[in-house]
N, C-alpha and C positions, 0 to 999 in steps of 0.2 A: 662565202666559207672561198678560203686559199692555200694550198698546199704547194709547200716546195720540200724538197727533198734533197740531200746530200748522200755519199754512200753511208756513211754511217747514223744520220740524224736527219729525220725532216722535223716540219714545222706545219702544222695544221692552223688555220687562224679562224676560228670561227665567233663572228661581232666581235665584241672587247675580249674575247682571250687567245691567247696564241700556247698550242698546246707543243712544247718541244720533245720527242720521242728519240730516246736513245735505242737504235739497234745496231750494236757492233757484236754480234754473237762469237761465244760463248754466253760470257759475261760482261756483257760490255764496260772493258776494259777503258780506261781513260789511255791514250797515244798523241802524239804531234796531228793528227791528221783529222781526228777525233775535235782538238780542239780547237781546232782551226777553222771549222766545221760550227764549234759552237757561238766562237769569237763573231763570223761573220753573220751566223742567225742575230745573236745579240744584235748586230747592228743594224740588221733589218729591221726589227720590230723595235728598235730604239727609232727608229723612223719614221714608223707608222703609229700617223696618232688615232686613229678607230683600236688599237691596242689598248688595253687598260692593263692587263695582267699578263704576266708567261707563270705556266706550269711548265714544269720540267719531270718526265718519268723516262723510265727505263721498261726496253722491250722484254718478254717471257719474265723469267723469276730473278733477276737480276733488274735491281737499278742502277747501281753501278758498283763492281768487284773493284775499282781506283785502279793504279795505273796498270799498263800493261807490262810484267816482269822484261819478256822479251827483249822488250824495250831498253829498258834498265841493263839488264846481262851484256847488250851491244854498244854499250857506251866507254866513248875510247878513253875519253879523255875527262880530268875536273872540268875543262871549259865547256865541253857539251855539256857535261850534267850539268852542269851549272844553268846552262843556256834554257836546258828543256825545263830545271826546277821554274825558271824564272818566267817562261811561259805558263807553264801549269798555275802560277802563282798568280800571273795575269790577270788568268780569267776568270777564279778565284774572286781577285778584286773586283773585278768589273759586275760581277752577278752580284757583291754584295751592297757597293755603290751604286746597280742600278736601280735608274729615277721611276720603273715602275715595280711595281709586289712581283717578287719571283716567290712561287712555291712550289717547294720540293714534293710530289708524290711520290711516297717511297713504295713500291711495287712488290719488296723481295729484298733479296740481301743485299747491303749496302757497305762495303769496305774499305777502308783507307783512305783514299784519295775521293773515293766516292760519298764517303762520309764530311770529307770536309766540303764537299763540293755541295750537297744538302746543307751542314750547317753555315754554309752563305746566303743559303737563299733565306728569304724574310719571312716565309712559313714555311712549318715542314708537316706534313700529313703520311701517317703511315697504315698501312695494308694491317690485317692482324698476323697477316705471311712474314711480314719482315723482319729482318736481324741487320744487327749492324756491331763492327767493332771497328776498332783504331790498331792497324796493324805495325806501328811506328817502332814499339818497344821490341820488338820481334826483330824489325831491321836494324836496329839500333838507331834510329832514326829519333831527333826530336822533336817533339813535339808543337802544333800552333796552339799556344798559350790563347791567343785573341780568340781564338773560334771559340775559347770556353767562356766567353763574356755572352754569347749568343746563346745559351742554355735557359732555361725556363728560368724565371725569378732574378735574372742579371739583372742589375741596377743599370750596367750598361745599354743604352741604344744611340746604335750608329745609324738607323734608315737614313735615307736623304728624304722619302716622301712623307716621312710623320708629318 
């Protein structure tokens, strides 16, 4: 068993399972720094032939509460906002197209970008205490309709490992 840790994300490899634990209190919000840690950790897991599956979960009562509103409020220009959005979309695309199954273990609150991240995972399990919501309509943002194809009963299957 090996464990690596960043400031907001730890990765514990036990046999064929890599468990990624997001620990960014109080709400496990998505920041550019956390996205960079996720990207680097997925690089490591992709290159570890012993790892056959990835489990992604959050510490505490929150899976992921979405984007950090303080980061969004500090965006100074549309170019900066676009760069942050593209960085977030890149990690979501990376998870969705990952060559090994990625399981979202939704342990609690799952909002906004956290819900999008969970929907990019190939399998989702939710604890009884879990709850989720998309907040894009509140913020007057468009929804990611491609994510809807991952809902149960969808006829679309875009998983590379099938």
